C-alpha positions as CSV (number, residue, x, y, z in Angstrom):
1,M,0.0,0.0,0.0
2,E,1.3,3.5,-0.9
3,A,2.1,5.7,2.1
4,A,-0.6,8.2,2.9
5,S,0.3,11.9,2.7
6,T,-0.9,14.8,4.7
7,A,-2.0,16.6,1.5
8,D,-4.2,13.6,0.4
9,T,-5.6,13.0,3.9
10,F,-6.2,16.4,5.4
11,T,-7.8,19.7,4.3
12,R,-5.7,22.8,4.3
13,E,-7.2,23.9,7.6
14,D,-6.5,20.4,9.0
15,R,-2.8,20.7,7.9
16,Q,-2.5,24.1,9.6
17,L,-3.9,22.7,12.9
18,L,-1.6,19.7,12.5
19,E,1.4,21.9,12.2
20,L,0.5,23.7,15.4
21,Q,-0.1,20.4,17.1
22,R,3.3,19.2,16.0
23,K,4.9,22.4,17.1
24,H,3.5,21.8,20.6
25,R,4.3,18.1,20.5
26,F,0.6,17.1,20.6
27,R,0.1,18.8,24.0
28,A,-3.4,20.3,24.0
29,T,-2.7,22.7,26.9
30,D,0.3,24.1,25.0
31,C,-1.7,24.4,21.8
32,G,-4.6,26.2,23.7
33,S,-2.1,28.6,25.2
34,D,-0.6,29.5,21.8
35,P,-2.1,32.8,20.5
36,G,-1.9,31.4,17.0
37,Y,-4.1,28.4,17.8
38,P,-7.8,28.8,17.1
39,G,-9.1,27.6,20.4
40,N,-8.4,26.5,23.9
41,R,-7.1,23.2,25.4
42,Q,-10.5,21.4,24.9
43,T,-10.6,22.6,21.3
44,A,-7.1,21.4,20.6
45,D,-7.9,18.0,22.1
46,L,-11.0,17.7,19.8
47,H,-8.9,18.8,16.8
48,L,-6.4,16.0,17.5
49,R,-9.1,13.4,17.8
50,K,-10.6,14.6,14.5
51,L,-7.1,14.4,12.8
52,A,-6.6,10.9,14.2
53,C,-10.0,9.9,12.8
54,K,-8.9,11.0,9.4
55,A,-5.4,9.5,9.7
56,L,-6.6,6.0,10.7
57,P,-8.5,5.1,7.5
58,A,-5.9,6.7,5.4
59,T,-3.3,4.3,6.8
60,A,-5.4,1.2,6.6
61,W,-6.4,1.4,10.3
62,D,-2.8,0.9,11.5
63,V,-2.1,2.9,14.7
64,D,1.7,3.1,14.0
65,R,1.2,4.4,10.5
66,A,-1.5,6.8,11.6
67,A,0.9,8.2,14.3
68,A,3.7,8.5,11.7
69,L,1.3,10.4,9.4
70,L,0.4,12.8,12.2
71,A,4.0,13.3,13.3
72,G,5.2,13.9,9.7
73,G,8.9,14.1,9.6
74,G,9.1,14.3,13.3
75,D,11.4,12.4,15.5
76,D,10.7,9.1,17.3
77,D,9.5,10.9,20.4
78,L,6.9,12.9,18.4
79,R,5.6,9.7,16.7
80,G,5.4,8.1,20.2
81,K,3.4,11.1,21.5
82,A,1.1,10.9,18.5
83,R,0.7,7.1,19.0
84,A,-0.1,7.5,22.7
85,R,-2.8,10.1,22.0
86,I,-4.3,7.9,19.3
87,E,-4.3,4.8,21.6
88,T,-5.8,6.7,24.5
89,F,-8.6,8.0,22.2
90,L,-9.3,4.5,20.8
91,Q,-9.2,2.9,24.2
92,N,-11.7,5.4,25.5
93,L,-14.0,4.9,22.5
94,A,-13.8,1.1,22.9
95,R,-14.7,1.4,26.6
96,K,-17.6,3.7,25.8
97,L,-18.8,1.2,23.1
98,E,-18.8,-1.5,25.7
99,E,-20.8,0.6,28.2
100,S,-23.3,1.8,25.6
101,P,-23.2,0.0,22.2
102,S,-25.5,2.7,20.7
103,D,-23.8,5.3,18.6
104,D,-26.2,7.9,19.9
105,S,-24.5,8.6,23.2
106,L,-21.1,8.8,21.5
107,M,-22.3,11.1,18.8
108,S,-23.8,13.4,21.3
109,E,-20.5,13.7,23.2
110,W,-18.4,14.0,20.0
111,R,-19.1,17.7,19.1
112,G,-17.8,17.1,15.6
113,D,-18.9,15.8,12.3
114,P,-20.4,12.3,12.9
115,A,-19.1,11.3,9.4
116,V,-15.6,11.5,10.8
117,L,-16.2,9.4,13.9
118,R,-18.6,6.7,12.5
119,P,-15.9,4.9,10.4
120,V,-13.7,4.7,13.5
121,L,-16.5,3.2,15.6
122,D,-17.2,0.7,12.8
123,A,-13.5,-0.3,12.6
124,L,-13.3,-0.8,16.4
125,R,-16.4,-3.0,16.3
126,K,-15.0,-5.1,13.5
127,G,-11.5,-5.4,15.1
128,A,-10.0,-3.8,12.0
129,I,-7.6,-1.5,13.8
130,T,-4.1,-2.9,14.0
131,G,-1.3,-2.1,16.4
132,L,-3.6,-1.0,19.2
133,G,-1.9,-1.9,22.5
134,D,1.2,-3.3,20.7
135,A,4.7,-1.9,21.2
136,P,5.7,0.6,18.5
137,R,7.3,-1.0,15.5
């Protein structure tokens, strides 16, 4: 499979947010404190979850490859931070799916475009996401 690119995966606005996320090493608090970032810590956290939701299908649902896509040319530490954020997000989603299998409650909490989250929920249910809980490759 050909490697996914940020230009093919993300909109221009997404890429701008991603650059700021990388600059702050995926720390939502630092992004939210940056005067150039369009929002606060909670908004930065939501942005990163949306970016992860776009990166996962673009990388055939592989957590390591999605983290590499988010980190871009970043160092191993930056890829590790991206991977940890993706894993935490997916583990929280999986836990919420166990608690309430209906998408309704998750969608009401999401605060974003349901079309971005729904494929991730489907992939979790099908066990299609690889590398979750594995050591980085």
